[in-house]
ZALOKE-816458 format. One record per residue: x, y, z of N, C-alpha, C, O, CB in turn; residue in one letter. Coordinates in steps of 0.05 Angstrom, whole numbers, padded with zeros to 5 digits, always signed. Glycine has a CB too. Layout:
<rs>
XYZXYZXYZXYZXYZA ...
</rs>
This chain:
<rs>
+01674+01898+00449+01678+01926+00453+01654+01939+00461+01633+01935+00449+01688+01939+00431M +01656+01957+00485+01636+01972+00506+01629+01990+00489+01646+02002+00474+01646+01984+00534A +01601+01996+00490+01586+02021+00481+01595+02049+00498+01597+02054+00522+01552+02014+00486T +01597+02064+00475+01606+02089+00489+01584+02105+00495+01566+02107+00478+01626+02105+00474N +01585+02120+00525+01564+02127+00544+01552+02156+00538+01532+02165+00550+01576+02126+00574H +01571+02177+00510+01577+02196+00514+01542+02211+00502+01535+02235+00501+01607+02200+00501S +01530+02189+00496+01497+02204+00493+01479+02192+00509+01455+02196+00509+01482+02203+00463S +01494+02176+00525+01466+02161+00544+01461+02173+00572+01481+02180+00584+01470+02126+00552K +01439+02177+00583+01437+02186+00610+01450+02157+00622+01453+02133+00615+01401+02196+00622R +01456+02181+00649+01478+02158+00671+01454+02148+00683+01431+02156+00680+01506+02174+00698P +01465+02123+00702+01447+02103+00708+01442+02123+00732+01418+02121+00737+01456+02070+00711A +01455+02143+00751+01459+02147+00777+01481+02169+00775+01503+02163+00766+01466+02121+00792T +01475+02194+00785+01496+02206+00799+01499+02212+00829+01480+02225+00839+01499+02226+00788T +01521+02205+00845+01523+02211+00870+01538+02243+00872+01546+02257+00853+01540+02186+00885L +01538+02246+00896+01547+02280+00900+01560+02283+00937+01549+02282+00958+01509+02304+00896Q +01583+02285+00932+01593+02290+00960+01609+02317+00966+01633+02315+00960+01611+02267+00968C +01600+02342+00976+01603+02365+00968+01603+02378+00939+01584+02383+00923+01621+02368+00979G +01632+02380+00937+01630+02390+00905+01636+02367+00880+01632+02369+00855+01653+02415+00900N +01648+02342+00899+01656+02323+00873+01634+02306+00872+01619+02299+00890+01685+02306+00875I +01636+02297+00843+01608+02273+00836+01620+02261+00821+01637+02268+00806+01579+02280+00823K +01606+02230+00826+01603+02205+00812+01586+02200+00791+01563+02197+00799+01597+02189+00827A +01587+02199+00768+01577+02187+00762+01577+02162+00738+01592+02159+00719+01568+02200+00764T +01550+02143+00747+01550+02117+00743+01544+02110+00717+01519+02111+00715+01535+02106+00760I +01557+02103+00694+01544+02096+00671+01535+02065+00667+01546+02051+00684+01562+02104+00650W +01524+02055+00656+01511+02028+00640+01523+02026+00618+01517+02043+00600+01480+02026+00633Q +01541+02007+00614+01546+02006+00584+01539+01966+00581+01533+01948+00597+01587+02020+00576N +01544+01965+00549+01543+01935+00545+01566+01925+00529+01574+01936+00509+01518+01926+00531V +01575+01903+00540+01593+01890+00520+01590+01864+00511+01570+01854+00521+01617+01890+00528S +01600+01852+00498+01597+01815+00491+01598+01805+00514+01587+01783+00515+01621+01797+00473E +01608+01813+00537+01596+01794+00562+01573+01802+00584+01572+01792+00607+01619+01788+00578K +01559+01819+00573+01538+01833+00581+01536+01862+00593+01553+01879+00586+01529+01819+00596G +01519+01867+00610+01518+01895+00622+01546+01895+00645+01556+01877+00659+01483+01901+00638P +01550+01921+00641+01569+01926+00667+01566+01966+00670+01556+01982+00653+01611+01911+00657F +01581+01973+00698+01581+02000+00701+01600+02007+00706+01614+01992+00720+01568+02011+00715F +01610+02032+00697+01636+02047+00697+01629+02081+00710+01610+02096+00705+01648+02047+00660A +01647+02086+00724+01646+02112+00742+01661+02129+00728+01679+02120+00714+01658+02110+00772T +01655+02158+00728+01668+02183+00718+01671+02196+00746+01657+02188+00765+01649+02201+00694T +01687+02212+00749+01698+02229+00775+01694+02258+00761+01706+02264+00741+01735+02222+00787F +01678+02274+00774+01685+02302+00763+01686+02327+00791+01682+02318+00813+01658+02310+00737S +01689+02348+00788+01691+02364+00798+01682+02391+00791+01699+02408+00789+01707+02361+00801R +01655+02399+00788+01646+02434+00772+01659+02451+00788+01664+02447+00812+01610+02446+00772P +01669+02479+00769+01677+02502+00773+01670+02521+00761+01654+02517+00744+01695+02503+00772F +01676+02545+00764+01677+02560+00745+01692+02574+00738+01708+02584+00754+01664+02570+00744K +01691+02581+00706+01723+02593+00698+01717+02621+00700+01696+02633+00707+01736+02584+00664D +01746+02631+00691+01750+02666+00691+01720+02675+00678+01708+02694+00688+01782+02680+00665P +01711+02662+00660+01686+02681+00647+01663+02680+00670+01650+02701+00674+01671+02667+00614S +01660+02660+00683+01640+02648+00706+01623+02626+00691+01604+02614+00701+01618+02673+00720G +01631+02624+00668+01622+02599+00658+01630+02573+00677+01652+02571+00688+01633+02597+00629A +01607+02552+00678+01615+02523+00689+01635+02507+00677+01637+02506+00653+01594+02507+00689W +01647+02496+00689+01665+02476+00680+01665+02450+00691+01648+02445+00708+01687+02484+00683R +01679+02434+00686+01678+02403+00696+01706+02397+00695+01719+02395+00674+01659+02381+00677S +01718+02392+00723+01747+02388+00720+01748+02354+00728+01729+02341+00736+01767+02410+00741G +01767+02349+00723+01777+02314+00734+01800+02319+00751+01806+02297+00762+01788+02289+00706T +01819+02341+00758+01835+02337+00773+01821+02343+00806+01800+02354+00812+01857+02353+00762S +01842+02333+00826+01826+02335+00852+01842+02346+00870+01862+02332+00873+01816+02312+00862F +01839+02370+00887+01863+02382+00902+01868+02362+00930+01855+02342+00935+01855+02417+00911G +01882+02369+00941+01884+02358+00983+01856+02365+00991+01850+02347+01006+01912+02383+01012L +01840+02378+00990+01816+02390+01006+01795+02373+00981+01771+02375+00986+01813+02434+01009N +01801+02360+00962+01775+02344+00950+01772+02324+00955+01750+02313+00954+01772+02341+00927D +01804+02307+00967+01800+02272+00966+01792+02261+00989+01795+02237+00992+01827+02255+00960L +01781+02274+01006+01762+02260+01025+01734+02261+01007+01728+02238+00999+01760+02276+01058E +01717+02280+01000+01693+02277+00986+01703+02256+00957+01684+02244+00948+01680+02312+00978A +01727+02252+00944+01733+02239+00926+01723+02207+00932+01707+02194+00919+01759+02244+00923L +01737+02200+00954+01738+02171+00970+01704+02161+00981+01695+02138+00978+01761+02176+01002L +01691+02183+00995+01668+02183+01001+01649+02170+00975+01637+02149+00976+01663+02209+01010T +01650+02183+00959+01632+02178+00931+01641+02154+00915+01625+02140+00903+01635+02202+00911V +01670+02151+00916+01677+02124+00905+01673+02101+00919+01673+02078+00911+01703+02122+00899A +01667+02111+00948+01656+02080+00966+01629+02072+00956+01620+02051+00949+01650+02083+01005R +01614+02104+00957+01581+02101+00947+01577+02085+00921+01564+02064+00919+01568+02132+00940E +01591+02098+00900+01588+02090+00875+01591+02053+00875+01574+02036+00868+01614+02107+00857A +01618+02050+00887+01621+02012+00889+01588+02002+00900+01572+01990+00886+01652+01999+00920K +01586+02010+00925+01559+01998+00937+01538+02000+00918+01523+01980+00919+01550+02012+00963E +01531+02018+00901+01509+02019+00876+01516+02008+00857+01501+02009+00837+01503+02043+00865W +01537+01995+00856+01550+01975+00830+01540+01955+00839+01522+01944+00826+01584+01971+00824M +01550+01943+00866+01542+01927+00880+01521+01915+00877+01519+01893+00866+01543+01934+00898V +01497+01933+00889+01471+01920+00882+01456+01918+00862+01438+01901+00860+01458+01927+00894V +01464+01940+00838+01447+01938+00820+01458+01920+00800+01442+01909+00785+01440+01962+00812H +01482+01916+00797+01496+01894+00777+01488+01863+00782+01495+01845+00767+01529+01896+00781I +01474+01859+00803+01467+01833+00812+01435+01835+00800+01423+01815+00796+01473+01828+00848L +01426+01858+00797+01390+01870+00782+01395+01859+00750+01378+01850+00736+01383+01918+00780N +01419+01862+00745+01416+01861+00711+01418+01838+00697+01416+01838+00672+01435+01876+00697C 
</rs>
């Protein structure tokens, strides 16, 4: 079973425009591995910053960019684990 990353610091965060890819290092019985979460910060009606996980048409190009960058980052760093 993998460990929960909610209380750990991310291995790295990548950003393109408003879209963020946060890469987490986890450990399983088979050893370390990386997982990525994607988010889009926005202000709610009260003005507080929130983090969304749905993406509109205008977000998709940036989402593709950070997904590619996350893949490249993981390939380089998994070899060093």
